[in-house]
Backbone and ligand atoms as CSV (ligand in chain L), in Angstrom:
chain,resi,resn,atom,element,x,y,z
A,1,MET,N,N,-4.384,12.918,-9.652
A,1,MET,CA,C,-4.775,11.688,-8.952
A,1,MET,C,C,-4.384,10.466,-9.797
A,2,PHE,N,N,-4.217,9.340,-9.136
A,2,PHE,CA,C,-3.862,8.118,-9.854
A,2,PHE,C,C,-4.930,7.814,-10.912
A,3,PRO,N,N,-4.504,7.450,-12.127
A,3,PRO,CA,C,-5.481,7.138,-13.177
A,3,PRO,C,C,-6.296,5.887,-12.833
A,4,PRO,N,N,-7.503,5.775,-13.413
A,4,PRO,CA,C,-8.411,4.669,-13.060
A,4,PRO,C,C,-7.841,3.280,-13.342
A,5,GLU,N,N,-6.881,3.185,-14.272
A,5,GLU,CA,C,-6.338,1.863,-14.604
A,5,GLU,C,C,-5.213,1.437,-13.650
A,6,THR,N,N,-4.922,2.260,-12.658
A,6,THR,CA,C,-3.872,1.941,-11.682
A,6,THR,C,C,-4.148,0.609,-10.984
A,7,VAL,N,N,-3.124,-0.226,-10.885
A,7,VAL,CA,C,-3.247,-1.506,-10.181
A,7,VAL,C,C,-2.850,-1.314,-8.713
A,8,PHE,N,N,-3.746,-1.717,-7.826
A,8,PHE,CA,C,-3.492,-1.632,-6.385
A,8,PHE,C,C,-3.185,-3.016,-5.837
A,9,LEU,N,N,-2.263,-3.065,-4.893
A,9,LEU,CA,C,-2.016,-4.303,-4.148
A,9,LEU,C,C,-2.448,-4.055,-2.709
A,10,VAL,N,N,-3.502,-4.758,-2.297
A,10,VAL,CA,C,-4.069,-4.585,-0.953
A,10,VAL,C,C,-3.639,-5.774,-0.092
A,11,VAL,N,N,-2.942,-5.471,1.000
A,11,VAL,CA,C,-2.376,-6.521,1.841
A,11,VAL,C,C,-2.906,-6.401,3.264
A,12,ASP,N,N,-3.559,-7.451,3.728
A,12,ASP,CA,C,-4.051,-7.482,5.120
A,12,ASP,C,C,-4.337,-8.930,5.480
A,13,ASP,N,N,-4.059,-9.309,6.723
A,13,ASP,CA,C,-4.331,-10.687,7.137
A,13,ASP,C,C,-5.819,-10.904,7.418
A,14,MET,N,N,-6.581,-9.812,7.559
A,14,MET,CA,C,-8.027,-9.939,7.789
A,14,MET,C,C,-8.799,-9.766,6.487
A,15,PRO,N,N,-9.478,-10.853,6.027
A,15,PRO,CA,C,-10.229,-10.757,4.772
A,15,PRO,C,C,-11.264,-9.615,4.791
A,16,THR,N,N,-11.893,-9.373,5.938
A,16,THR,CA,C,-12.902,-8.307,6.013
A,16,THR,C,C,-12.266,-6.935,5.758
A,17,MET,N,N,-11.026,-6.771,6.234
A,17,MET,CA,C,-10.317,-5.504,6.022
A,17,MET,C,C,-9.975,-5.329,4.540
A,18,ARG,N,N,-9.535,-6.418,3.927
A,18,ARG,CA,C,-9.225,-6.354,2.483
A,18,ARG,C,C,-10.489,-6.001,1.696
A,19,GLU,N,N,-11.602,-6.617,2.081
A,19,GLU,CA,C,-12.878,-6.327,1.407
A,19,GLU,C,C,-13.250,-4.858,1.555
A,20,LEU,N,N,-13.046,-4.335,2.745
A,20,LEU,CA,C,-13.375,-2.933,3.026
A,20,LEU,C,C,-12.538,-1.991,2.163
A,21,VAL,N,N,-11.240,-2.239,2.121
A,21,VAL,CA,C,-10.344,-1.381,1.332
A,21,VAL,C,C,-10.709,-1.496,-0.151
A,22,LYS,N,N,-10.986,-2.739,-0.579
A,22,LYS,CA,C,-11.386,-2.956,-1.982
A,22,LYS,C,C,-12.650,-2.172,-2.323
A,23,ALA,N,N,-13.641,-2.253,-1.427
A,23,ALA,CA,C,-14.908,-1.553,-1.651
A,23,ALA,C,C,-14.676,-0.041,-1.729
A,24,GLN,N,N,-13.790,0.453,-0.866
A,24,GLN,CA,C,-13.498,1.891,-0.876
A,24,GLN,C,C,-12.791,2.288,-2.178
A,25,LEU,N,N,-11.864,1.437,-2.624
A,25,LEU,CA,C,-11.163,1.715,-3.886
A,25,LEU,C,C,-12.151,1.679,-5.052
A,26,ASN,N,N,-13.062,0.699,-5.020
A,26,ASN,CA,C,-14.095,0.614,-6.060
A,26,ASN,C,C,-14.915,1.898,-6.113
A,27,SER,N,N,-15.263,2.411,-4.929
A,27,SER,CA,C,-16.089,3.626,-4.878
A,27,SER,C,C,-15.314,4.843,-5.407
A,28,LEU,N,N,-13.975,4.729,-5.414
A,28,LEU,CA,C,-13.153,5.817,-5.971
A,28,LEU,C,C,-12.855,5.584,-7.465
A,29,GLY,N,N,-13.398,4.469,-7.995
A,29,GLY,CA,C,-13.250,4.200,-9.426
A,29,GLY,C,C,-12.086,3.294,-9.795
A,30,TYR,N,N,-11.544,2.595,-8.796
A,30,TYR,CA,C,-10.420,1.678,-9.052
A,30,TYR,C,C,-10.891,0.225,-8.949
A,31,PHE,N,N,-10.605,-0.533,-10.013
A,31,PHE,CA,C,-11.088,-1.915,-10.042
A,31,PHE,C,C,-9.983,-2.938,-10.301
A,32,GLU,N,N,-8.766,-2.449,-10.539
A,32,GLU,CA,C,-7.624,-3.364,-10.755
A,32,GLU,C,C,-6.962,-3.587,-9.400
A,33,ILE,N,N,-7.428,-4.617,-8.683
A,33,ILE,CA,C,-6.952,-4.798,-7.313
A,33,ILE,C,C,-6.442,-6.217,-7.080
A,34,LEU,N,N,-5.190,-6.307,-6.648
A,34,LEU,CA,C,-4.604,-7.585,-6.260
A,34,LEU,C,C,-4.633,-7.654,-4.745
A,35,GLU,N,N,-4.668,-8.874,-4.205
A,35,GLU,CA,C,-4.734,-9.035,-2.745
A,35,GLU,C,C,-3.698,-10.027,-2.258
A,36,ALA,N,N,-3.256,-9.814,-1.022
A,36,ALA,CA,C,-2.401,-10.794,-0.359
A,36,ALA,C,C,-2.656,-10.725,1.136
A,37,GLU,N,N,-2.369,-11.848,1.834
A,37,GLU,CA,C,-2.709,-11.904,3.261
A,37,GLU,C,C,-1.524,-11.702,4.201
A,38,ASP,N,N,-0.318,-11.643,3.636
A,38,ASP,CA,C,0.835,-11.274,4.468
A,38,ASP,C,C,1.936,-10.704,3.582
A,39,GLY,N,N,2.976,-10.198,4.225
A,39,GLY,CA,C,4.040,-9.522,3.497
A,39,GLY,C,C,4.810,-10.415,2.544
A,40,GLU,N,N,4.905,-11.682,2.903
A,40,GLU,CA,C,5.643,-12.626,2.058
A,40,GLU,C,C,4.892,-12.887,0.750
A,41,LYS,N,N,3.586,-13.187,0.897
A,41,LYS,CA,C,2.760,-13.431,-0.297
A,41,LYS,C,C,2.652,-12.158,-1.126
A,42,ALA,N,N,2.590,-11.024,-0.430
A,42,ALA,CA,C,2.480,-9.732,-1.117
A,42,ALA,C,C,3.714,-9.472,-1.979
A,43,LEU,N,N,4.889,-9.775,-1.426
A,43,LEU,CA,C,6.131,-9.547,-2.180
A,43,LEU,C,C,6.155,-10.419,-3.440
A,44,ASN,N,N,5.724,-11.678,-3.288
A,44,ASN,CA,C,5.674,-12.569,-4.450
A,44,ASN,C,C,4.726,-12.038,-5.518
A,45,LYS,N,N,3.533,-11.609,-5.079
A,45,LYS,CA,C,2.543,-11.077,-6.031
A,45,LYS,C,C,3.071,-9.819,-6.702
A,46,PHE,N,N,3.709,-8.982,-5.893
A,46,PHE,CA,C,4.235,-7.717,-6.397
A,46,PHE,C,C,5.289,-7.977,-7.483
A,47,LEU,N,N,6.258,-8.849,-7.170
A,47,LEU,CA,C,7.350,-9.112,-8.116
A,47,LEU,C,C,6.816,-9.739,-9.404
A,48,GLU,N,N,5.824,-10.627,-9.241
A,48,GLU,CA,C,5.204,-11.267,-10.393
A,48,GLU,C,C,4.530,-10.213,-11.284
A,49,ALA,N,N,3.802,-9.299,-10.627
A,49,ALA,CA,C,3.082,-8.253,-11.366
A,49,ALA,C,C,4.039,-7.289,-12.061
A,50,GLN,N,N,5.150,-6.968,-11.401
A,50,GLN,CA,C,6.095,-6.008,-12.001
A,50,GLN,C,C,6.741,-6.583,-13.269
A,51,ASN,N,N,6.769,-7.909,-13.363
A,51,ASN,CA,C,7.325,-8.547,-14.557
A,51,ASN,C,C,6.281,-8.768,-15.639
A,52,GLY,N,N,5.019,-8.459,-15.336
A,52,GLY,CA,C,3.933,-8.696,-16.280
A,52,GLY,C,C,3.455,-7.429,-16.971
A,53,ALA,N,N,2.286,-7.545,-17.591
A,53,ALA,CA,C,1.732,-6.442,-18.377
A,53,ALA,C,C,1.076,-5.374,-17.500
A,54,LYS,N,N,0.655,-5.767,-16.295
A,54,LYS,CA,C,-0.033,-4.823,-15.410
A,54,LYS,C,C,0.689,-4.695,-14.066
A,55,PRO,N,N,1.774,-3.921,-14.054
A,55,PRO,CA,C,2.514,-3.772,-12.797
A,55,PRO,C,C,1.723,-3.006,-11.735
A,56,VAL,N,N,2.012,-3.309,-10.482
A,56,VAL,CA,C,1.357,-2.636,-9.361
A,56,VAL,C,C,1.784,-1.165,-9.327
A,57,GLY,N,N,0.795,-0.283,-9.144
A,57,GLY,CA,C,1.075,1.149,-9.092
A,57,GLY,C,C,1.037,1.710,-7.690
A,58,VAL,N,N,0.258,1.069,-6.814
A,58,VAL,CA,C,0.133,1.533,-5.426
A,58,VAL,C,C,0.008,0.320,-4.503
A,59,ILE,N,N,0.747,0.348,-3.395
A,59,ILE,CA,C,0.627,-0.707,-2.378
A,59,ILE,C,C,-0.070,-0.120,-1.160
A,60,ILE,N,N,-1.112,-0.813,-0.695
A,60,ILE,CA,C,-1.770,-0.440,0.561
A,60,ILE,C,C,-1.654,-1.652,1.471
A,61,SER,N,N,-0.857,-1.535,2.532
A,61,SER,CA,C,-0.580,-2.707,3.363
A,61,SER,C,C,-0.825,-2.476,4.846
A,62,ASP,N,N,-1.426,-3.479,5.450
A,62,ASP,CA,C,-1.571,-3.534,6.900
A,62,ASP,C,C,-0.178,-3.629,7.522
A,63,TRP,N,N,-0.055,-3.186,8.770
A,63,TRP,CA,C,1.213,-3.277,9.487
A,63,TRP,C,C,1.351,-4.659,10.122
A,64,ASN,N,N,0.343,-4.982,10.935
A,64,ASN,CA,C,0.419,-6.156,11.796
A,64,ASN,C,C,-0.114,-7.406,11.094
A,65,MET,N,N,0.826,-8.261,10.636
A,65,MET,CA,C,0.445,-9.483,9.932
A,65,MET,C,C,1.411,-10.598,10.298
A,66,PRO,N,N,0.947,-11.856,10.224
A,66,PRO,CA,C,1.856,-12.973,10.500
A,66,PRO,C,C,2.915,-13.115,9.404
A,67,HIS,N,N,3.934,-13.918,9.675
A,67,HIS,CA,C,5.057,-14.210,8.755
A,67,HIS,C,C,5.900,-12.965,8.480
A,68,VAL,N,N,5.430,-12.140,7.537
A,68,VAL,CA,C,6.178,-10.929,7.187
A,68,VAL,C,C,5.258,-9.721,7.393
A,69,SER,N,N,5.651,-8.843,8.307
A,69,SER,CA,C,4.816,-7.684,8.652
A,69,SER,C,C,4.835,-6.645,7.535
A,70,GLY,N,N,3.953,-5.663,7.666
A,70,GLY,CA,C,3.911,-4.575,6.701
A,70,GLY,C,C,5.209,-3.792,6.663
A,71,LEU,N,N,5.820,-3.614,7.835
A,71,LEU,CA,C,7.084,-2.875,7.898
A,71,LEU,C,C,8.194,-3.638,7.172
A,72,ASP,N,N,8.266,-4.951,7.409
A,72,ASP,CA,C,9.293,-5.751,6.733
A,72,ASP,C,C,9.065,-5.802,5.220
A,73,PHE,N,N,7.791,-5.840,4.849
A,73,PHE,CA,C,7.439,-5.799,3.425
A,73,PHE,C,C,7.911,-4.472,2.817
A,74,LEU,N,N,7.649,-3.387,3.521
A,74,LEU,CA,C,8.104,-2.054,3.084
A,74,LEU,C,C,9.627,-2.033,2.911
A,75,LYS,N,N,10.342,-2.594,3.891
A,75,LYS,CA,C,11.807,-2.616,3.827
A,75,LYS,C,C,12.293,-3.388,2.595
A,76,GLN,N,N,11.597,-4.495,2.282
A,76,GLN,CA,C,11.991,-5.294,1.116
A,76,GLN,C,C,11.758,-4.522,-0.184
A,77,ILE,N,N,10.636,-3.812,-0.231
A,77,ILE,CA,C,10.331,-3.017,-1.427
A,77,ILE,C,C,11.357,-1.890,-1.586
A,78,ARG,N,N,11.553,-1.128,-0.519
A,78,ARG,CA,C,12.465,0.020,-0.598
A,78,ARG,C,C,13.926,-0.404,-0.680
A,79,GLY,N,N,14.208,-1.647,-0.295
A,79,GLY,CA,C,15.566,-2.179,-0.385
A,79,GLY,C,C,16.012,-2.383,-1.822
A,80,ASN,N,N,15.058,-2.390,-2.729
A,80,ASN,CA,C,15.364,-2.546,-4.151
A,80,ASN,C,C,15.306,-1.174,-4.826
A,81,PRO,N,N,16.446,-0.714,-5.383
A,81,PRO,CA,C,16.492,0.629,-5.984
A,81,PRO,C,C,15.423,0.857,-7.056
A,82,GLN,N,N,15.020,-0.215,-7.710
A,82,GLN,CA,C,13.988,-0.143,-8.755
A,82,GLN,C,C,12.638,0.312,-8.204
A,83,PHE,N,N,12.395,0.041,-6.915
A,83,PHE,CA,C,11.059,0.265,-6.345
A,83,PHE,C,C,11.005,1.408,-5.338
A,84,GLN,N,N,11.959,2.338,-5.446
A,84,GLN,CA,C,12.008,3.485,-4.532
A,84,GLN,C,C,10.780,4.377,-4.648
A,85,ASN,N,N,10.234,4.443,-5.851
A,85,ASN,CA,C,9.164,5.416,-6.096
A,85,ASN,C,C,7.774,4.780,-6.173
A,86,ILE,N,N,7.657,3.520,-5.729
A,86,ILE,CA,C,6.337,2.874,-5.698
A,86,ILE,C,C,5.583,3.410,-4.473
A,87,PRO,N,N,4.426,4.048,-4.698
A,87,PRO,CA,C,3.661,4.537,-3.548
A,87,PRO,C,C,3.302,3.397,-2.590
A,88,PHE,N,N,3.608,3.595,-1.316
A,88,PHE,CA,C,3.377,2.560,-0.310
A,88,PHE,C,C,2.676,3.188,0.890
A,89,ILE,N,N,1.431,2.757,1.117
A,89,ILE,CA,C,0.639,3.274,2.241
A,89,ILE,C,C,0.494,2.181,3.282
A,90,LEU,N,N,0.842,2.496,4.524
A,90,LEU,CA,C,0.700,1.522,5.611
A,90,LEU,C,C,-0.576,1.795,6.392
A,91,LEU,N,N,-1.288,0.720,6.716
A,91,LEU,CA,C,-2.468,0.832,7.573
A,91,LEU,C,C,-2.058,0.428,8.985
A,92,THR,N,N,-2.300,1.286,9.941
A,92,THR,CA,C,-1.909,0.961,11.315
A,92,THR,C,C,-3.116,1.083,12.233
A,93,SER,N,N,-3.002,0.433,13.395
A,93,SER,CA,C,-4.012,0.646,14.413
A,93,SER,C,C,-3.478,1.712,15.357
A,94,GLU,N,N,-4.343,2.257,16.155
A,94,GLU,CA,C,-3.981,3.355,17.063
A,94,GLU,C,C,-2.726,3.011,17.884
A,95,SER,N,N,-2.654,1.770,18.359
A,95,SER,CA,C,-1.563,1.352,19.250
A,95,SER,C,C,-0.202,1.307,18.562
A,96,GLU,N,N,-0.222,1.200,17.244
A,96,GLU,CA,C,1.050,1.080,16.518
A,96,GLU,C,C,1.572,2.435,16.053
A,97,LYS,N,N,0.832,3.466,16.401
A,97,LYS,CA,C,1.129,4.794,15.871
A,97,LYS,C,C,2.551,5.282,16.166
A,98,GLU,N,N,3.072,4.927,17.345
A,98,GLU,CA,C,4.431,5.388,17.720
A,98,GLU,C,C,5.489,4.774,16.799
A,99,GLN,N,N,5.195,3.590,16.273
A,99,GLN,CA,C,6.170,2.894,15.430
A,99,GLN,C,C,6.272,3.505,14.040
A,100,VAL,N,N,5.362,4.428,13.768
A,100,VAL,CA,C,5.285,5.003,12.434
A,100,VAL,C,C,6.595,5.682,12.022
A,101,THR,N,N,7.301,6.253,12.999
A,101,THR,CA,C,8.599,6.878,12.728
A,101,THR,C,C,9.523,5.916,11.988
A,102,GLU,N,N,9.520,4.671,12.422
A,102,GLU,CA,C,10.365,3.662,11.785
A,102,GLU,C,C,9.959,3.461,10.320
A,103,ALA,N,N,8.655,3.514,10.088
A,103,ALA,CA,C,8.159,3.355,8.722
A,103,ALA,C,C,8.562,4.559,7.867
A,104,VAL,N,N,8.550,5.743,8.480
A,104,VAL,CA,C,8.927,6.971,7.755
A,104,VAL,C,C,10.401,6.887,7.354
A,105,ILE,N,N,11.234,6.444,8.303
A,105,ILE,CA,C,12.669,6.279,8.029
A,105,ILE,C,C,12.872,5.298,6.869
A,106,ASN,N,N,12.014,4.289,6.814
A,106,ASN,CA,C,12.143,3.269,5.771
A,106,ASN,C,C,11.397,3.601,4.480
A,107,GLY,N,N,10.919,4.832,4.379
A,107,GLY,CA,C,10.400,5.292,3.089
A,107,GLY,C,C,8.920,5.079,2.830
A,108,VAL,N,N,8.120,4.968,3.895
A,108,VAL,CA,C,6.678,4.836,3.659
A,108,VAL,C,C,6.166,6.141,3.047
A,109,SER,N,N,5.186,6.035,2.144
A,109,SER,CA,C,4.660,7.236,1.482
A,109,SER,C,C,3.683,7.971,2.386
A,110,GLN,N,N,2.895,7.185,3.114
A,110,GLN,CA,C,1.846,7.743,3.958
A,110,GLN,C,C,1.304,6.612,4.828
A,111,TYR,N,N,0.706,6.967,5.951
A,111,TYR,CA,C,0.049,5.907,6.716
A,111,TYR,C,C,-1.367,6.339,7.064
A,112,ILE,N,N,-2.216,5.354,7.286
A,112,ILE,CA,C,-3.614,5.608,7.634
A,112,ILE,C,C,-3.936,4.835,8.905
A,113,VAL,N,N,-4.517,5.518,9.870
A,113,VAL,CA,C,-4.912,4.860,11.113
A,113,VAL,C,C,-6.302,4.251,10.931
A,114,LYS,N,N,-6.404,2.955,11.261
A,114,LYS,CA,C,-7.681,2.236,11.149
A,114,LYS,C,C,-8.559,2.503,12.378
A,115,PRO,N,N,-9.858,2.533,12.260
A,115,PRO,CA,C,-10.629,2.470,11.011
A,115,PRO,C,C,-10.663,3.832,10.320
A,116,PHE,N,N,-10.933,3.823,9.026
A,116,PHE,CA,C,-10.943,5.082,8.297
A,116,PHE,C,C,-12.106,5.155,7.306
A,117,GLN,N,N,-12.436,6.369,6.916
A,117,GLN,CA,C,-13.540,6.622,5.984
A,117,GLN,C,C,-12.992,6.675,4.550
A,118,PRO,N,N,-13.864,6.410,3.559
A,118,PRO,CA,C,-13.424,6.512,2.161
A,118,PRO,C,C,-12.805,7.872,1.838
A,119,LYS,N,N,-13.318,8.917,2.478
A,119,LYS,CA,C,-12.813,10.266,2.238
A,119,LYS,C,C,-11.329,10.373,2.649
A,120,THR,N,N,-11.001,9.729,3.771
A,120,THR,CA,C,-9.608,9.731,4.255
A,120,THR,C,C,-8.705,9.027,3.254
A,121,LEU,N,N,-9.161,7.871,2.782
A,121,LEU,CA,C,-8.367,7.118,1.807
A,121,LEU,C,C,-8.146,7.965,0.553
A,122,GLU,N,N,-9.194,8.626,0.103
A,122,GLU,CA,C,-9.094,9.467,-1.091
A,122,GLU,C,C,-8.076,10.601,-0.872
A,123,GLU,N,N,-8.150,11.254,0.283
A,123,GLU,CA,C,-7.221,12.356,0.595
A,123,GLU,C,C,-5.774,11.875,0.632
A,124,LYS,N,N,-5.567,10.733,1.274
A,124,LYS,CA,C,-4.207,10.180,1.387
A,124,LYS,C,C,-3.680,9.792,0.011
A,125,LEU,N,N,-4.557,9.202,-0.810
A,125,LEU,CA,C,-4.142,8.801,-2.161
A,125,LEU,C,C,-3.741,10.018,-2.981
A,126,ARG,N,N,-4.526,11.078,-2.858
A,126,ARG,CA,C,-4.231,12.312,-3.579
A,126,ARG,C,C,-2.859,12.866,-3.140
A,127,PHE,N,N,-2.647,12.863,-1.832
A,127,PHE,CA,C,-1.395,13.351,-1.253
A,127,PHE,C,C,-0.205,12.526,-1.761
A,128,VAL,N,N,-0.370,11.216,-1.729
A,128,VAL,CA,C,0.699,10.309,-2.153
A,128,VAL,C,C,0.990,10.474,-3.647
A,129,TRP,N,N,-0.081,10.639,-4.411
A,129,TRP,CA,C,0.095,10.833,-5.855
A,129,TRP,C,C,0.921,12.095,-6.123
A,130,LEU,N,N,0.580,13.188,-5.447
A,130,LEU,CA,C,1.313,14.450,-5.598
A,130,LEU,C,C,2.781,14.269,-5.210
A,131,LYS,N,N,2.987,13.632,-4.074
A,131,LYS,CA,C,4.322,13.393,-3.537
A,131,LYS,C,C,5.185,12.609,-4.529
A,132,HIS,N,N,4.619,11.535,-5.074
A,132,HIS,CA,C,5.394,10.666,-5.959
A,132,HIS,C,C,5.512,11.212,-7.370
A,133,SER,N,N,4.530,12.011,-7.796
A,133,SER,CA,C,4.614,12.540,-9.160
A,133,SER,C,C,5.645,13.665,-9.256
A,134,LYS,N,N,6.011,14.231,-8.121
A,134,LYS,CA,C,7.034,15.301,-8.106
A,134,LYS,C,C,8.439,14.737,-8.201
A,135,LYS,N,N,8.589,13.485,-7.733
A,135,LYS,CA,C,9.925,12.877,-7.715
A,135,LYS,C,C,10.348,12.485,-9.115
A,136,PRO,N,N,11.620,12.721,-9.457
A,136,PRO,CA,C,12.097,12.217,-10.743
A,136,PRO,C,C,12.136,10.691,-10.713
A,137,LYS,N,N,11.841,10.068,-11.838
A,137,LYS,CA,C,11.814,8.608,-11.897
A,137,LYS,C,C,13.231,8.058,-11.837
L,1,MG,MG,MG,-3.443,-7.280,10.739
């Protein structure tokens, strides 16, 4: 599983959703959490963090957001060869589920359908950790 010092980037246009994900991460023992409200701000925060002492280890992003969507954010991350192996989890609503194929093609690590329980987040994180730890860097 991801070590406790892992830095998470939580991206959602709804502050209540960000709070919920943060609370769930806290309950799993993770306290290094960055936040952004859309894909554009998230990319800026991500790039800033990757150049600093505490780079982001896992991205958890909403799909449906103004300016730059979660999918476009994913494309920007995966478009850079340096960031191929950054775990990226997309949060979707039931209605967006069909679009998930596009996210899979673009290299999403896993997706979670909202609303979800802390147990689901933990299971997905474990799965993503296994998936990414098997890949050569
Ligand atoms: Mg949204």
